[in-house]
C-alpha positions in Angstrom: 3.2 -29.2 56.8 0.3 -31.0 58.4 -1.9 -28.0 59.1 -4.5 -30.1 60.8 -2.2 -30.4 63.8 -2.7 -26.7 64.4 -6.5 -26.7 64.2 -8.5 -27.4 67.4 -12.2 -28.3 67.1 -14.5 -26.9 69.7 -17.9 -28.5 69.7 -21.1 -26.5 70.3 -19.4 -23.1 70.1 -20.5 -20.4 69.7 -23.8 -22.2 69.8 -25.1 -25.8 70.0 -24.5 -27.8 66.8 -21.6 -25.8 65.6 -18.1 -27.4 65.4 -15.9 -24.3 65.6 -12.4 -24.5 64.1 -10.0 -22.8 66.4 -6.8 -21.6 64.7 -5.2 -20.0 67.6 -2.6 -22.9 68.0 -1.5 -22.1 64.4 -1.3 -18.4 65.1 0.8 -19.0 68.2 3.4 -21.0 66.4 5.8 -18.7 64.5 6.9 -21.3 62.0 3.5 -22.7 61.3 2.0 -19.2 60.9 4.7 -18.0 58.5 4.5 -21.2 56.5 0.7 -20.8 56.2 0.9 -17.2 55.1 3.6 -18.1 52.5 1.4 -20.9 51.2 -1.7 -18.7 51.0 0.2 -16.0 49.1 2.0 -18.4 46.7 -0.7 -18.7 44.1 -1.1 -15.0 43.8 2.5 -13.8 43.7 3.0 -11.7 40.5 -0.8 -11.3 40.1 -0.6 -7.5 40.6 -2.8 -7.6 43.7 -3.2 -4.0 45.0 -5.6 -4.7 47.9 -6.4 -7.6 50.1 -10.0 -7.6 51.5 -10.4 -9.4 54.8 -13.4 -9.8 57.1 -13.5 -9.2 60.8 -12.3 -10.7 63.0 -10.3 -13.9 62.3 -9.9 -13.0 58.6 -7.8 -10.1 59.7 -5.0 -12.4 61.0 -4.3 -13.8 57.5 -5.4 -10.9 55.3 -3.0 -8.3 56.9 0.0 -10.6 56.7 -0.8 -11.6 53.1 -1.3 -7.9 52.1 2.2 -7.2 53.6 3.8 -10.1 51.8 2.2 -9.2 48.5 3.1 -5.5 48.8 -0.6 -4.6 48.8 -3.0 -2.5 50.9 -5.4 -4.1 53.4 -9.1 -3.3 53.4 -11.0 -4.3 56.5 -14.6 -5.5 56.0 -16.1 -4.8 59.4 -19.3 -5.5 61.3 -21.9 -2.8 61.3 -21.0 0.5 63.0 -17.3 -0.2 63.4 -15.9 2.1 60.7 -15.8 5.8 61.2 -16.2 7.1 57.6 -18.9 6.7 55.0 -19.5 3.0 54.3 -21.1 0.7 51.8 -22.7 -2.5 53.1 -23.6 -6.1 52.1 -25.7 -8.5 54.2 -25.0 -12.2 54.3 -26.1 -15.5 55.9 -23.6 -17.6 57.8 -23.7 -21.0 59.3 -25.4 -19.8 62.5 -27.1 -16.5 61.7 -27.1 -13.4 59.6 -24.9 -10.3 59.6 -23.6 -7.4 57.5 -20.2 -6.3 56.4 -19.2 -2.7 55.8 -16.2 -1.2 54.0 -15.3 2.4 53.6 -16.9 3.8 50.5 -13.5 4.9 49.1 -11.5 1.7 50.1 -11.6 0.1 46.7 -11.4 1.8 43.2 -11.8 0.5 39.7 -8.0 0.5 39.5 -7.7 -2.1 42.3 -6.9 -5.8 41.8 -8.4 -7.5 44.9 -7.7 -10.7 46.6 -10.3 -11.9 49.1 -8.8 -13.7 52.1 -10.3 -15.4 55.1 -9.5 -18.1 57.6 -12.5 -20.3 56.7 -14.7 -20.8 53.7 -17.9 -22.3 55.3 -21.3 -21.4 53.8 -19.6 -18.8 51.6 -21.7 -15.9 52.9 -18.9 -13.6 54.0 -16.9 -14.4 50.8 -20.0 -13.6 48.7 -20.6 -10.3 50.6 -16.9 -9.3 50.0 -17.2 -10.2 46.3 -20.3 -8.0 46.0 -18.6 -5.1 47.9 -15.5 -5.3 45.5 -17.9 -5.4 42.5 -19.9 -2.4 43.7 -16.6 -0.4 43.9 -15.7 -1.4 40.3 -12.5 -3.3 41.5 -11.2 -6.3 39.7 -11.5 -9.5 41.8 -8.4 -11.7 41.2 -9.2 -14.6 43.5 -9.7 -16.1 46.9 -7.4 -17.5 49.5 -8.7 -19.5 52.5 -6.9 -21.5 55.2 -9.7 -23.9 55.8 -12.7 -25.0 53.6 -15.6 -26.8 55.3 -16.6 -28.5 52.1 -19.8 -30.1 53.5 -21.2 -26.6 53.8 -20.8 -26.0 50.0 -19.5 -22.4 50.3 -17.8 -22.6 46.9 -21.2 -22.4 45.3 -21.4 -18.8 46.6 -18.2 -17.5 45.1 -17.1 -16.9 41.5 -16.3 -20.3 40.0 -14.1 -18.7 37.3 -11.6 -17.2 39.7 -8.7 -19.0 41.4 -9.6 -20.3 44.9 -6.7 -21.5 47.0 -7.5 -23.6 50.1 -4.8 -25.2 52.4 -7.1 -27.5 54.4 -10.3 -29.1 53.3 -12.5 -30.6 56.0 
């Protein structure tokens, strides 16, 4: 499948100088979305994944579907103040600012085998924050699955180089 046919670039959004990769055309096409989820899951079938960790907001689209396909639970990493229970947090830098991700303090345990999923690997900030959150919980990180990698931003330098990292589209 030529995934790039389903990615729309929006220049100067959400701020000047950013080339935003809009994946809503892919999400709206049932066959393309299903094919993408299957391809993002494939490298991790049989890896014993117990939890999929996805970040708000676009990461939820893929992470929930992948968790379902892998028979795993889904753990939402949310922006500050969005989770109702006790949380742990990690700050990160992204392409156009800084932020923080929270997960519930009891969302991951040392018995969990975690797959980190997101729509885009850009600077690697959110992936690194999710990696740190999983580590703080004592969970075993199994790998990463991304739909798009913006290789010019060198986000791979922020994630564990010894773990599998699956990417469907490199830009």
